[in-house]
VODREN-142948 format. One record per atom (N, C-alpha, C, CB): residue in one letter; atom name; z, x, y. Coordinates in Angstrom, 3 decimals, always signed. Glycine has a CB too. Layout:
# residues N
+--------+-------+----------+----------+----------+
| residu | atome |       pz |       px |       py |
+--------+-------+----------+----------+----------+
|      A |    CA |        Z |        X |        Y |
...
+--------+-------+----------+----------+----------+
//
This chain:
# residues 88
+--------+-------+----------+----------+----------+
| residu | atome |       pz |       px |       py |
+--------+-------+----------+----------+----------+
|      M |     N |  +74.102 | +114.626 | +122.447 |
|      M |    CA |  +73.721 | +115.973 | +122.056 |
|      M |     C |  +72.186 | +116.052 | +122.118 |
|      M |    CB |  +74.269 | +116.332 | +120.613 |
|      S |     N |  +71.668 | +117.105 | +122.746 |
|      S |    CA |  +70.252 | +117.223 | +122.873 |
|      S |     C |  +69.693 | +118.059 | +121.733 |
|      S |    CB |  +69.891 | +117.820 | +124.214 |
|      V |     N |  +68.446 | +117.790 | +121.412 |
|      V |    CA |  +67.772 | +118.542 | +120.396 |
|      V |     C |  +67.124 | +119.769 | +121.059 |
|      V |    CB |  +66.723 | +117.661 | +119.658 |
|      P |     N |  +67.371 | +120.985 | +120.518 |
|      P |    CA |  +66.800 | +122.157 | +121.119 |
|      P |     C |  +65.286 | +122.025 | +121.277 |
|      P |    CB |  +67.139 | +123.372 | +120.297 |
|      G |     N |  +64.824 | +122.356 | +122.492 |
|      G |    CA |  +63.383 | +122.295 | +122.752 |
|      G |     C |  +62.875 | +120.897 | +123.128 |
|      G |    CB |  +62.640 | +122.778 | +121.541 |
|      A |     N |  +63.729 | +119.900 | +123.133 |
|      A |    CA |  +63.264 | +118.555 | +123.481 |
|      A |     C |  +63.532 | +118.333 | +124.951 |
|      A |    CB |  +63.961 | +117.459 | +122.613 |
|      A |     N |  +64.516 | +117.500 | +125.266 |
|      A |    CA |  +64.798 | +117.144 | +126.676 |
|      A |     C |  +65.240 | +118.328 | +127.501 |
|      A |    CB |  +65.862 | +116.074 | +126.745 |
|      D |     N |  +65.823 | +119.304 | +126.876 |
|      D |    CA |  +66.351 | +120.435 | +127.647 |
|      D |     C |  +65.322 | +121.505 | +127.856 |
|      D |    CB |  +67.552 | +121.025 | +126.965 |
|      G |     N |  +64.121 | +121.302 | +127.468 |
|      G |    CA |  +63.091 | +122.319 | +127.595 |
|      G |     C |  +63.237 | +123.395 | +126.559 |
|      G |    CB |  +63.121 | +122.926 | +128.960 |
|      P |     N |  +62.455 | +124.427 | +126.621 |
|      P |    CA |  +62.538 | +125.444 | +125.604 |
|      P |     C |  +63.848 | +126.201 | +125.654 |
|      P |    CB |  +61.398 | +126.390 | +125.739 |
|      R |     N |  +64.402 | +126.466 | +124.538 |
|      R |    CA |  +65.584 | +127.263 | +124.455 |
|      R |     C |  +65.207 | +128.757 | +124.582 |
|      R |    CB |  +66.329 | +126.978 | +123.135 |
|      A |     N |  +66.138 | +129.548 | +124.996 |
|      A |    CA |  +65.854 | +130.972 | +125.241 |
|      A |     C |  +65.258 | +131.678 | +124.013 |
|      A |    CB |  +67.135 | +131.687 | +125.667 |
|      E |     N |  +65.760 | +131.315 | +122.817 |
|      E |    CA |  +65.354 | +132.047 | +121.646 |
|      E |     C |  +63.943 | +131.690 | +121.179 |
|      E |    CB |  +66.328 | +131.802 | +120.547 |
|      R |     N |  +63.350 | +130.685 | +121.759 |
|      R |    CA |  +61.993 | +130.277 | +121.337 |
|      R |     C |  +60.939 | +131.259 | +121.807 |
|      R |    CB |  +61.663 | +128.883 | +121.869 |
|      G |     N |  +61.170 | +131.958 | +122.919 |
|      G |    CA |  +60.306 | +133.032 | +123.343 |
|      G |     C |  +59.041 | +132.580 | +124.022 |
|      G |    CB |  +59.961 | +133.857 | +122.197 |
|      D |     N |  +58.885 | +131.370 | +124.525 |
|      D |    CA |  +57.728 | +130.911 | +125.235 |
|      D |     C |  +58.006 | +131.000 | +126.726 |
|      D |    CB |  +57.355 | +129.482 | +124.818 |
|      D |     N |  +57.741 | +132.189 | +127.260 |
|      D |    CA |  +58.064 | +132.442 | +128.674 |
|      D |     C |  +57.317 | +131.549 | +129.656 |
|      D |    CB |  +57.771 | +133.868 | +129.004 |
|      A |     N |  +56.040 | +131.283 | +129.368 |
|      A |    CA |  +55.261 | +130.440 | +130.284 |
|      A |     C |  +55.840 | +129.038 | +130.346 |
|      A |    CB |  +53.787 | +130.382 | +129.850 |
|      A |     N |  +56.239 | +128.484 | +129.196 |
|      A |    CA |  +56.865 | +127.176 | +129.169 |
|      A |     C |  +58.176 | +127.181 | +129.861 |
|      A |    CB |  +57.040 | +126.702 | +127.778 |
|      C |     N |  +58.948 | +128.232 | +129.694 |
|      C |    CA |  +60.258 | +128.383 | +130.392 |
|      C |     C |  +60.079 | +128.359 | +131.883 |
|      C |    CB |  +60.958 | +129.695 | +129.985 |
|      W |     N |  +59.081 | +129.088 | +132.413 |
|      W |    CA |  +58.771 | +129.057 | +133.830 |
|      W |     C |  +58.387 | +127.662 | +134.313 |
|      W |    CB |  +57.659 | +130.024 | +134.128 |
|      R |     N |  +57.574 | +126.935 | +133.515 |
|      R |    CA |  +57.169 | +125.570 | +133.929 |
|      R |     C |  +58.397 | +124.680 | +133.976 |
|      R |    CB |  +56.098 | +124.967 | +132.952 |
|      H |     N |  +59.294 | +124.757 | +132.986 |
|      H |    CA |  +60.493 | +123.964 | +132.986 |
|      H |     C |  +61.430 | +124.331 | +134.131 |
|      H |    CB |  +61.196 | +124.114 | +131.676 |
|      A |     N |  +61.486 | +125.621 | +134.491 |
|      A |    CA |  +62.298 | +126.015 | +135.622 |
|      A |     C |  +61.721 | +125.397 | +136.908 |
|      A |    CB |  +62.367 | +127.561 | +135.729 |
|      G |     N |  +60.445 | +125.350 | +137.033 |
|      G |    CA |  +59.776 | +124.747 | +138.201 |
|      G |     C |  +60.125 | +123.280 | +138.336 |
|      G |    CB |  +58.255 | +124.907 | +138.098 |
|      R |     N |  +60.148 | +122.556 | +137.208 |
|      R |    CA |  +60.525 | +121.158 | +137.272 |
|      R |     C |  +61.993 | +121.011 | +137.692 |
|      R |    CB |  +60.281 | +120.481 | +135.919 |
|      L |     N |  +62.865 | +121.841 | +137.185 |
|      L |    CA |  +64.268 | +121.756 | +137.572 |
|      L |     C |  +64.405 | +122.084 | +139.064 |
|      L |    CB |  +65.138 | +122.721 | +136.710 |
|      R |     N |  +63.605 | +123.048 | +139.532 |
|      R |    CA |  +63.620 | +123.401 | +140.967 |
|      R |     C |  +63.236 | +122.180 | +141.819 |
|      R |    CB |  +62.639 | +124.590 | +141.254 |
|      S |     N |  +62.295 | +121.389 | +141.326 |
|      S |    CA |  +61.919 | +120.184 | +142.042 |
|      S |     C |  +63.056 | +119.174 | +142.173 |
|      S |    CB |  +60.762 | +119.543 | +141.358 |
|      D |     N |  +63.882 | +119.146 | +141.123 |
|      D |    CA |  +65.021 | +118.203 | +141.091 |
|      D |     C |  +66.166 | +118.699 | +141.956 |
|      D |    CB |  +65.515 | +117.995 | +139.645 |
|      H |     N |  +66.181 | +120.024 | +142.243 |
|      H |    CA |  +67.307 | +120.578 | +143.016 |
|      H |     C |  +66.734 | +121.482 | +144.104 |
|      H |    CB |  +68.311 | +121.377 | +142.088 |
|      P |     N |  +66.225 | +120.905 | +145.205 |
|      P |    CA |  +65.567 | +121.694 | +146.229 |
|      P |     C |  +66.487 | +122.668 | +146.972 |
|      P |    CB |  +64.936 | +120.783 | +147.206 |
|      G |     N |  +67.759 | +122.565 | +146.840 |
|      G |    CA |  +68.664 | +123.499 | +147.517 |
|      G |     C |  +68.942 | +124.765 | +146.690 |
|      G |    CB |  +69.977 | +122.799 | +147.833 |
|      W |     N |  +68.156 | +124.965 | +145.672 |
|      W |    CA |  +68.370 | +126.096 | +144.740 |
|      W |     C |  +67.078 | +126.804 | +144.433 |
|      W |    CB |  +69.008 | +125.616 | +143.437 |
|      V |     N |  +67.190 | +128.114 | +144.216 |
|      V |    CA |  +66.066 | +128.907 | +143.674 |
|      V |     C |  +66.397 | +128.958 | +142.170 |
|      V |    CB |  +65.929 | +130.418 | +144.365 |
|      I |     N |  +65.451 | +128.539 | +141.367 |
|      I |    CA |  +65.699 | +128.503 | +139.896 |
|      I |     C |  +64.572 | +129.294 | +139.234 |
|      I |    CB |  +65.758 | +126.993 | +139.329 |
|      I |     N |  +64.987 | +130.269 | +138.408 |
|      I |    CA |  +64.018 | +131.118 | +137.761 |
|      I |     C |  +64.345 | +131.263 | +136.274 |
|      I |    CB |  +63.971 | +132.485 | +138.441 |
|      W |     N |  +63.337 | +131.706 | +135.514 |
|      W |    CA |  +63.486 | +132.101 | +134.128 |
|      W |     C |  +63.525 | +133.613 | +134.105 |
|      W |    CB |  +62.332 | +131.537 | +133.230 |
|      L |     N |  +64.616 | +134.167 | +133.605 |
|      L |    CA |  +64.741 | +135.630 | +133.521 |
|      L |     C |  +64.515 | +136.037 | +132.079 |
|      L |    CB |  +66.144 | +136.125 | +134.032 |
|      A |     N |  +63.231 | +136.400 | +131.793 |
|      A |    CA |  +62.814 | +136.673 | +130.422 |
|      A |     C |  +63.621 | +137.781 | +129.713 |
|      A |    CB |  +61.368 | +137.047 | +130.423 |
|      P |     N |  +63.881 | +138.923 | +130.379 |
|      P |    CA |  +64.638 | +139.979 | +129.689 |
|      P |     C |  +66.047 | +139.532 | +129.206 |
|      P |    CB |  +64.784 | +141.173 | +130.624 |
|      A |     N |  +66.677 | +138.671 | +130.021 |
|      A |    CA |  +67.991 | +138.170 | +129.667 |
|      A |     C |  +67.901 | +136.910 | +128.821 |
|      A |    CB |  +68.797 | +137.900 | +130.914 |
|      R |     N |  +66.714 | +136.326 | +128.699 |
|      R |    CA |  +66.502 | +135.074 | +127.940 |
|      R |     C |  +67.385 | +133.953 | +128.436 |
|      R |    CB |  +66.761 | +135.297 | +126.458 |
|      E |     N |  +67.389 | +133.802 | +129.792 |
|      E |    CA |  +68.229 | +132.750 | +130.372 |
|      E |     C |  +67.609 | +132.271 | +131.685 |
|      E |    CB |  +69.683 | +133.264 | +130.606 |
|      Y |     N |  +68.007 | +131.071 | +132.068 |
|      Y |    CA |  +67.643 | +130.514 | +133.361 |
|      Y |     C |  +68.700 | +130.900 | +134.334 |
|      Y |    CB |  +67.470 | +128.986 | +133.309 |
|      R |     N |  +68.292 | +131.122 | +135.595 |
|      R |    CA |  +69.278 | +131.392 | +136.644 |
|      R |     C |  +68.978 | +130.560 | +137.854 |
|      R |    CB |  +69.300 | +132.873 | +137.017 |
|      A |     N |  +70.048 | +130.252 | +138.584 |
|      A |    CA |  +69.944 | +129.468 | +139.803 |
|      A |     C |  +70.773 | +130.174 | +140.911 |
|      A |    CB |  +70.444 | +127.984 | +139.561 |
|      Y |     N |  +70.169 | +130.203 | +142.092 |
|      Y |    CA |  +70.813 | +130.780 | +143.252 |
|      Y |     C |  +70.751 | +129.733 | +144.360 |
|      Y |    CB |  +70.132 | +132.132 | +143.684 |
|      R |     N |  +71.923 | +129.480 | +144.966 |
|      R |    CA |  +71.951 | +128.484 | +146.016 |
|      R |     C |  +71.206 | +129.077 | +147.254 |
|      R |    CB |  +73.452 | +128.074 | +146.365 |
|      L |     N |  +70.344 | +128.239 | +147.865 |
|      L |    CA |  +69.624 | +128.640 | +149.055 |
|      L |     C |  +70.578 | +128.766 | +150.205 |
|      L |    CB |  +68.518 | +127.656 | +149.384 |
|      P |     N |  +70.192 | +129.595 | +151.220 |
|      P |    CA |  +71.079 | +129.721 | +152.382 |
|      P |     C |  +71.409 | +128.369 | +152.994 |
|      P |    CB |  +70.444 | +130.615 | +153.434 |
|      G |     N |  +72.628 | +128.271 | +153.410 |
|      G |    CA |  +73.128 | +127.043 | +154.015 |
|      G |     C |  +74.624 | +127.238 | +154.235 |
|      G |    CB |  +72.829 | +125.777 | +153.113 |
|      P |     N |  +75.338 | +126.151 | +154.256 |
|      P |    CA |  +76.795 | +126.261 | +154.477 |
|      P |     C |  +77.508 | +127.010 | +153.375 |
|      P |    CB |  +77.405 | +124.890 | +154.608 |
|      R |     N |  +76.952 | +127.008 | +152.151 |
|      R |    CA |  +77.596 | +127.678 | +151.016 |
|      R |     C |  +76.525 | +128.534 | +150.319 |
|      R |    CB |  +78.246 | +126.626 | +150.009 |
|      R |     N |  +76.755 | +129.845 | +150.226 |
|      R |    CA |  +75.819 | +130.755 | +149.562 |
|      R |     C |  +76.497 | +131.506 | +148.447 |
|      R |    CB |  +75.220 | +131.737 | +150.557 |
|      D |     N |  +77.480 | +130.929 | +147.858 |
|      D |    CA |  +78.273 | +131.643 | +146.917 |
|      D |     C |  +77.951 | +131.467 | +145.442 |
|      D |    CB |  +79.609 | +131.285 | +147.128 |
|      A |     N |  +76.967 | +130.665 | +145.171 |
|      A |    CA |  +76.713 | +130.298 | +143.793 |
|      A |     C |  +75.546 | +131.053 | +143.187 |
|      A |    CB |  +76.463 | +128.834 | +143.698 |
|      T |     N |  +75.822 | +131.702 | +142.047 |
|      T |    CA |  +74.802 | +132.292 | +141.181 |
|      T |     C |  +75.179 | +131.745 | +139.806 |
|      T |    CB |  +74.767 | +133.929 | +141.237 |
|      L |     N |  +74.246 | +131.015 | +139.194 |
|      L |    CA |  +74.519 | +130.362 | +137.906 |
|      L |     C |  +73.524 | +130.830 | +136.846 |
|      L |    CB |  +74.457 | +128.823 | +138.052 |
|      A |     N |  +73.953 | +130.850 | +135.585 |
|      A |    CA |  +73.076 | +131.243 | +134.508 |
|      A |     C |  +73.372 | +130.431 | +133.272 |
|      A |    CB |  +73.211 | +132.722 | +134.217 |
|      A |     N |  +72.318 | +130.117 | +132.494 |
|      A |    CA |  +72.482 | +129.369 | +131.222 |
|      A |     C |  +71.246 | +129.604 | +130.335 |
|      A |    CB |  +72.683 | +127.818 | +131.495 |
|      P |     N |  +71.397 | +129.558 | +129.034 |
|      P |    CA |  +70.276 | +129.743 | +128.131 |
|      P |     C |  +69.392 | +128.480 | +127.995 |
|      P |    CB |  +70.798 | +130.154 | +126.770 |
|      T |     N |  +69.859 | +127.349 | +128.506 |
|      T |    CA |  +69.064 | +126.140 | +128.394 |
|      T |     C |  +69.032 | +125.432 | +129.771 |
|      T |    CB |  +69.646 | +125.195 | +127.280 |
|      L |     N |  +68.013 | +124.634 | +129.973 |
|      L |    CA |  +67.921 | +123.859 | +131.198 |
|      L |     C |  +69.026 | +122.865 | +131.325 |
|      L |    CB |  +66.620 | +123.161 | +131.272 |
|      D |     N |  +69.424 | +122.225 | +130.235 |
|      D |    CA |  +70.535 | +121.267 | +130.285 |
|      D |     C |  +71.814 | +121.966 | +130.791 |
|      D |    CB |  +70.777 | +120.635 | +128.875 |
|      G |     N |  +72.044 | +123.156 | +130.272 |
|      G |    CA |  +73.246 | +123.891 | +130.686 |
|      G |     C |  +73.180 | +124.287 | +132.150 |
|      G |    CB |  +73.432 | +125.136 | +129.826 |
|      L |     N |  +72.016 | +124.704 | +132.638 |
|      L |    CA |  +71.872 | +125.081 | +134.016 |
|      L |     C |  +71.978 | +123.862 | +134.934 |
|      L |    CB |  +70.552 | +125.791 | +134.223 |
|      A |     N |  +71.348 | +122.790 | +134.518 |
|      A |    CA |  +71.423 | +121.527 | +135.333 |
|      A |     C |  +72.858 | +121.055 | +135.468 |
|      A |    CB |  +70.566 | +120.389 | +134.687 |
|      A |     N |  +73.627 | +121.162 | +134.373 |
|      A |    CA |  +75.053 | +120.773 | +134.417 |
|      A |     C |  +75.829 | +121.701 | +135.300 |
|      A |    CB |  +75.668 | +120.764 | +133.019 |
|      A |     N |  +75.517 | +122.982 | +135.305 |
|      A |    CA |  +76.261 | +123.943 | +136.162 |
|      A |     C |  +75.925 | +123.696 | +137.633 |
|      A |    CB |  +75.919 | +125.428 | +135.771 |
|      I |     N |  +74.639 | +123.360 | +137.917 |
|      I |    CA |  +74.287 | +123.036 | +139.316 |
|      I |     C |  +74.995 | +121.781 | +139.780 |
|      I |    CB |  +72.769 | +122.859 | +139.469 |
|      A |     N |  +75.050 | +120.793 | +138.922 |
|      A |    CA |  +75.725 | +119.542 | +139.301 |
|      A |     C |  +77.196 | +119.799 | +139.591 |
|      A |    CB |  +75.580 | +118.483 | +138.186 |
|      T |     N |  +77.829 | +120.599 | +138.807 |
|      T |    CA |  +79.241 | +120.951 | +138.999 |
|      T |     C |  +79.400 | +121.723 | +140.314 |
|      T |    CB |  +79.774 | +121.798 | +137.794 |
|      A |     N |  +78.501 | +122.669 | +140.606 |
|      A |    CA |  +78.618 | +123.455 | +141.858 |
|      A |     C |  +78.373 | +122.531 | +143.058 |
|      A |    CB |  +77.593 | +124.660 | +141.871 |
|      E |     N |  +77.433 | +121.593 | +142.947 |
|      E |    CA |  +77.169 | +120.701 | +144.050 |
|      E |     C |  +78.366 | +119.781 | +144.275 |
|      E |    CB |  +75.898 | +119.888 | +143.793 |
|      Q |     N |  +78.976 | +119.289 | +143.224 |
|      Q |    CA |  +80.190 | +118.451 | +143.399 |
|      Q |     C |  +81.321 | +119.240 | +144.041 |
|      Q |    CB |  +80.663 | +117.886 | +142.041 |
|      A |     N |  +81.486 | +120.512 | +143.642 |
|      A |    CA |  +82.529 | +121.332 | +144.230 |
|      A |     C |  +82.271 | +121.552 | +145.729 |
|      A |    CB |  +82.620 | +122.678 | +143.497 |
|      T |     N |  +81.019 | +121.641 | +146.114 |
|      T |    CA |  +80.664 | +121.842 | +147.514 |
|      T |     C |  +81.056 | +120.612 | +148.304 |
|      T |    CB |  +79.154 | +122.137 | +147.673 |
|      L |     N |  +80.895 | +119.443 | +147.733 |
|      L |    CA |  +81.277 | +118.192 | +148.428 |
|      L |     C |  +82.765 | +118.097 | +148.642 |
|      L |    CB |  +80.806 | +116.978 | +147.642 |
|      R |     N |  +83.569 | +118.675 | +147.719 |
|      R |    CA |  +85.003 | +118.544 | +147.807 |
|      R |     C |  +85.663 | +119.584 | +148.689 |
|      R |    CB |  +85.581 | +118.612 | +146.461 |
|      V |     N |  +84.990 | +120.776 | +148.831 |
|      V |    CA |  +85.580 | +121.854 | +149.568 |
|      V |     C |  +84.884 | +121.986 | +150.929 |
|      V |    CB |  +85.493 | +123.161 | +148.769 |
|      P |     N |  +85.646 | +121.847 | +152.018 |
|      P |    CA |  +85.014 | +121.960 | +153.339 |
|      P |     C |  +84.496 | +123.402 | +153.580 |
|      P |    CB |  +86.028 | +121.554 | +154.456 |
|      S |     N |  +83.434 | +123.547 | +154.299 |
|      S |    CA |  +82.888 | +124.853 | +154.642 |
|      S |     C |  +83.848 | +125.576 | +155.588 |
|      S |    CB |  +81.484 | +124.710 | +155.287 |
|      R |     N |  +83.917 | +126.877 | +155.454 |
|      R |    CA |  +84.767 | +127.669 | +156.318 |
|      R |     C |  +84.025 | +128.174 | +157.548 |
|      R |    CB |  +85.337 | +128.828 | +155.551 |
|      R |     N |  +82.761 | +127.916 | +157.601 |
|      R |    CA |  +81.924 | +128.350 | +158.709 |
|      R |     C |  +82.503 | +127.794 | +160.014 |
|      R |    CB |  +80.445 | +127.888 | +158.508 |
|      G |     N |  +82.661 | +128.654 | +161.007 |
|      G |    CA |  +83.141 | +128.162 | +162.297 |
|      G |     C |  +84.651 | +128.177 | +162.412 |
|      G |    CB |  +82.641 | +126.770 | +162.531 |
|      Q |     N |  +85.376 | +128.309 | +161.302 |
|      Q |    CA |  +86.835 | +128.329 | +161.367 |
|      Q |     C |  +87.259 | +129.760 | +161.620 |
|      Q |    CB |  +87.488 | +127.765 | +160.055 |
|      Q |     N |  +88.313 | +129.960 | +162.372 |
|      Q |    CA |  +88.814 | +131.287 | +162.668 |
|      Q |     C |  +90.219 | +131.450 | +162.236 |
|      Q |    CB |  +88.700 | +131.584 | +164.108 |
+--------+-------+----------+----------+----------+
//
């Protein structure tokens, strides 16, 4: 279990938008196949898969840990499901 504001970065309710953007940037470095942003009005992090064989993922979570877990799950699902590109 993580402590809010520790390893998972700032939680949405803390209200430190600049820190949230910095943490989103670090997560973006860990997941180069994704655009990761802090959406201040919604108080959540969002991730969008970059163009490639799969462009179907839009993820959201109030914490970085939650978003990182969702990205990991989406990436594992991509490995299990073959791309339909080129199939008729």
